[in-house]
Steps between C-alpha positions, in 0.01 A plus 500: 500500500451777245178540306671389175633184666158426645335537158761268347429237767123532445543466124714189549242346733223579253696341215562184703134475603384550141743234376374258766141552390572478126719195535225346714285492187762281335582267790409140424434569131718320248591750227662380177564690176536349153388559143217366287622540143638855531263606781646557849282326759511482878322216681376557855369215717520365851707185538292204387207715386252318275235771464365641174725682257472878465674696221556870576563778245601863558388823338661736249852605606472253788682181598467182706629689804206742492259207549679351804239590760239287322753237396634432849159500669366246252809285543463508880136400449619178336476596133780436253561838342681584177577870433661613176631806317325596178712560191686830527443522877703429811780257417344367183761556230253460213355838388129555457399478136195525276238772466405627846167629364389170349354197676689287249825687576667542838195374691502171312874455559465562875207258514717237332774565754251463787372177349851356484552574869164341587582182309848481651357542849244224443767263372766571763257497792316192365177688571181338369260782586439847365765773533404834658617825343566825689612821333527875544413787265619418144520133594129482582405519133767242418395248766127542432551435129731210581237352732250502216734302273693268733302193609714457811424846644237535773443787747633848417602782737529835320656794690438852361331336206380607160421263215249513217505118501282490813140404420201397709611135475879513465718453691273295723694538829635854532607710799572869434711693754533875455661778701263750660676782310464337156166651408488393136608142568251472788232589249612219270496250789144600593391462137654153485295395804183666374528300178411197713257658746367848413521737794767298682769704671848480644548237768225274365559155354261441212410175325304406193524143383869408480616862531630631834631854527602745772642855512678630809670828585840527669479799738751788481661351190588621152648311203817386681394489865220260404772236458567515876139520618436253783131493415574431134738214580257346751222520240721330239579210734136462601389511136740228390424292809129511412572410137713200600300394806788573737538670837825693554632602839743780424551842657504780242770733628567866428765540230460846347558697823807292587641538151457877523654496849808319369542744212456795737759359741757447223453859380518635855825311569663676206516817713729371780701294251560809284661669800773236492623649171785753522380860511611626158201704384547876467246717683160509330431813299215732585164417349457624143302817442145439380554651153809286437330191636199538271734533201703191595187286539264637238730514195617134516145388578377659176805453279563128563161371375482751214833372366478133597163430336651603167733199510367160399646277772454125456840370598448332838270194541328648806183703508582871427847451657690654210279807502537531876880480477499784247255707707710454815821592318358817344340605827817438702742662257278807461455538875870444569590767245284757681643401836855525365442853368356597840813374673345186647744237376570140603774440758756223485388139474534283815517135381448364852172692532384380156578140594332531841177634349500231231556223754224623731257603225543206265641234730308535826183684396495319164544156658211560741278630221579202279441245775177640639348742248591502131769387263808722524777290344560534126539219250812530278285654224406788728858596590550670163168681550613622842826627351309689228258649754793613715615727215192709571443422869848601620498857359140539615572395858828694506313820419229410751758440776677831432169686496377331820819575695405791726154538347194568711245224543249664268770537236592132516134404471442744214807385305391133513142597413639689200641177360171313546319782319762479226413133447130594494572754226679233298194275525276783378733569206508134385232305687496198271872428534565624854184416691682244715719776645206549736593169661854626564391805699419300819839327476674839474303636797589199716860530390520863613329417828722204586833561333470877519512474880799267493677728256434808711674341800797386294528841329540666838822298545633453147343772284255500212718348228540159663129485579400602148714229339385227740132591480520524121626142483235384748223676305616335176499165679153550648351598165686225316356221717149640541350499154433220251734393222343521154613321188600737214196399295239559769212723390239696686 
């Protein structure tokens, strides 16, 4: 057996093992999706479960899928769990609206949405007790404020929390879980505990009268990894068990490492599968000379933001999406023009290669991501946004693929870094309007890391043009499903 065949077998085994572990989290749990008013909801519960009701809310740019590690563990512990998508997020087709800077604006609307889900859960489950709320990041402020206004809400679990509504007496039963690498949010959690007992620290449960509060730290976790922390999930179950006088016997399993293993295996399998494509790619050109390379990267990186910020772009109902489409288009067209003049031009298009990369990148990788990690399927409203984004993403990725073909490793890294710095320049030029571009940078980096590898293997067989077109469409898709929908009248 050759080394390549051995690696393919190992990747397949890893994928199967990861699937077995991830599906093990779901075994025995009844999962049903429906809507409450216009809000998409998924109910998780063991067959015949009659435990307390828990409503779970995700953070900004998140979805129900991102909360699955907590959701499934609580369901296996006997709780009846309702997870929902906020307006503008996941598969919720209703855009976010209101003033995002006002408590009486977007915050109030999301609180009302949370309240509707709570009341629907109480009615459908015929639950006579208090409902627990669990939320992450943005949702922590929403659920804490909701807890203060809804009579049926009891214990609260706030992950990566910040809320000015927290006082020394409210909410009265609050667990704060924070990642070890979230320094600022850890500080807030400590302050919330010290409001009750001065000098109290992380890992201590403090009480004063009817108030019970605890702050814990999830090791080796940042703002996303905290959602898979085994310690955090065990603390959440123990906290709710104590609040409801229950004892749960459930094993908290690893999810984050197995999810990453599955994603790694899918990417790794793209290499042997790419070799099944007909060899149609011309030989790779020699690496570009340093002076030419600097020109091809630096000019688009400066020119795109300088031109794009001059255009008032408020056409697409997604956060900074219209600006990003314009930035991508200007960057790609400018870079492609330089490459063309230098004799580095796209080869012929190979439809089979485009289709293969789309099927593997969107179908296989996308399905796994959507099932185990985060929403990846667009609502009908987002399809038009994806099409608009592709007008910029396709020329951008086409230029990137042509530049990367035959480039040295440092050149590929530098060219992708040039685009990130270009986005940073745009933020500096118009911080008020484009601040949220900072949230897109990690998505772009992950895209280059994951899909850039897949594209490199396909390009070796089919050439840069097919890869550029396919990756442009995938990039537009990834951006189009990742960020919240906003109503035209939203202010902030």
